[in-house]
C-alpha positions as a printed Julia matrix, in Angstrom:
134×3 Matrix{Float64}:
  91.02  66.58  26.36
  93.34  68.13  23.82
  92.04  71.62  24.65
  93.18  71.33  28.29
  95.52  74.29  28.76
  97.23  72.72  31.77
  98.35  69.78  29.65
 102.17  69.74  29.51
 103.59  67.66  26.68
 107.17  66.81  25.85
 108.07  66.1   22.23
 110.54  63.38  21.37
 111.35  63.03  17.67
 108.04  64.68  16.83
 105.88  62.56  19.14
 104.1   64.52  21.89
 103.91  62.72  25.23
 101.99  63.97  28.26
 104.09  64.73  31.33
 101.92  62.88  33.83
 102.42  60.62  36.79
 100.27  57.54  37.24
  97.81  59.21  39.64
  97.19  62.07  37.19
  96.73  59.68  34.29
  94.18  57.74  36.32
  92.31  60.95  37.22
  92.04  61.82  33.55
  90.93  58.32  32.65
  88.3   58.37  35.42
  86.99  61.61  33.89
  86.99  59.95  30.45
  84.93  57.04  31.82
  82.53  59.4   33.63
  81.96  61.4   30.45
  80.59  58.34  28.67
  82.31  59.44  25.46
  85.02  57.36  23.79
  88.61  58.4   24.43
  91.94  57.21  23.11
  94.84  56.51  25.51
  98.29  55.4   24.4
 101.31  54.37  26.46
 104.29  55.39  24.38
 107.62  53.57  24.45
 110.81  54.19  22.41
 109.76  51.65  19.79
 106.55  53.63  19.16
 108.56  56.82  18.69
 110.86  55.12  16.18
 107.92  53.58  14.29
 106.16  56.97  14.14
 109.2   58.47  12.38
 108.49  56.54   9.17
 104.85  55.46   9.57
 102.53  58.45   9.1
  99.36  56.53   9.95
 100.84  55.31  13.23
 102.11  58.82  14.03
  98.58  60.15  13.49
  97.15  57.55  15.9
  99.6   58.71  18.57
  98.95  62.39  17.82
  95.17  61.96  18.08
  95.33  60.4   21.56
  93.5   62.12  24.39
  96.26  60.94  26.72
  99.77  59.76  25.79
 101.81  58.49  28.73
 105.6   57.96  28.92
 105.91  54.18  29.17
 109.52  53.47  28.21
 112.5   54.16  30.44
 114.45  55.28  27.36
 112.0   58.15  26.92
 112.66  59.3   30.47
 116.42  59.26  29.81
 116.18  61.22  26.56
 113.87  63.82  28.08
 116.18  64.26  31.08
 119.23  64.64  28.81
 117.39  67.32  26.82
 116.58  69.27  29.98
 112.83  68.54  29.93
 112.47  65.55  32.25
 109.25  63.63  32.68
 108.01  63.52  36.26
 107.54  59.77  36.1
 106.87  56.68  34.05
 103.34  55.4   33.47
 103.48  51.84  32.17
 100.8   50.27  30.04
 100.67  47.18  32.26
 100.03  49.14  35.47
  97.64  51.52  33.73
  95.61  48.72  32.15
  95.09  47.06  35.52
  94.0   50.34  37.1
  91.64  51.08  34.18
  90.02  47.71  34.76
  89.5   48.63  38.42
  88.01  52.02  37.44
  85.74  50.45  34.85
  84.63  47.83  37.37
  83.59  50.6   39.77
  81.83  52.56  37.04
  78.06  52.37  36.77
  78.39  52.73  33.02
  77.19  49.5   31.46
  78.76  50.15  28.08
  82.52  50.29  28.33
  85.49  48.9   26.51
  89.18  48.9   27.27
  91.49  47.35  24.76
  95.25  47.1   24.59
  95.19  45.39  21.22
  94.11  41.92  20.2
  92.68  39.62  22.87
  95.42  37.62  24.55
  96.1   35.86  27.83
  96.65  39.19  29.64
  93.25  40.45  28.47
  91.58  37.22  29.61
  93.37  37.35  32.98
  92.2   40.93  33.53
  88.64  40.05  32.54
  88.6   37.15  34.99
  90.17  39.23  37.76
  88.04  42.37  37.4
  84.82  41.23  35.73
  81.74  41.97  37.79
  79.46  38.94  38.07
  76.34  41.14  38.12
  76.99  42.48  34.59
C-alpha cells in the first residue's frame, strides 16, 4: 500500500498519518482482506506520537504500517493549526468493529485482527461477530 501515489499523509513530530475518513480506511482494509496478504494498520493518537519521539522501535512500527489513521482529537487540532487539517477522525474502536464485520463477510478462512493482547473487548467482538459455521 505504501506505493499508492494517491496516499496523502500528514506528518506530526515525524510520524506520518494517512489523511483518510472512516469510509476510505474501510475500503483500503477491505482490499487488504481481499488480497489475502498480511497488512499492518495502526490508529495513531497523540500518545503514540509522543512515544515515537524517543522510542525508535515503536516509531518504526508506525512507519511500516500500510495504513495509519488519525485516532486522537489532539492530532486533528495540531494539524488544523499547522494549516494541514485532517478530513476526519478514524478511531480504533469504530475501525475494529467494522474490520470484524468485513472479516465476517470475507470468504477467507485464514484471517486475524488484533488490537493487542486479548481482553474483554476482543472477546466481546469475537462473540458478536464470530460466524458459527467457521
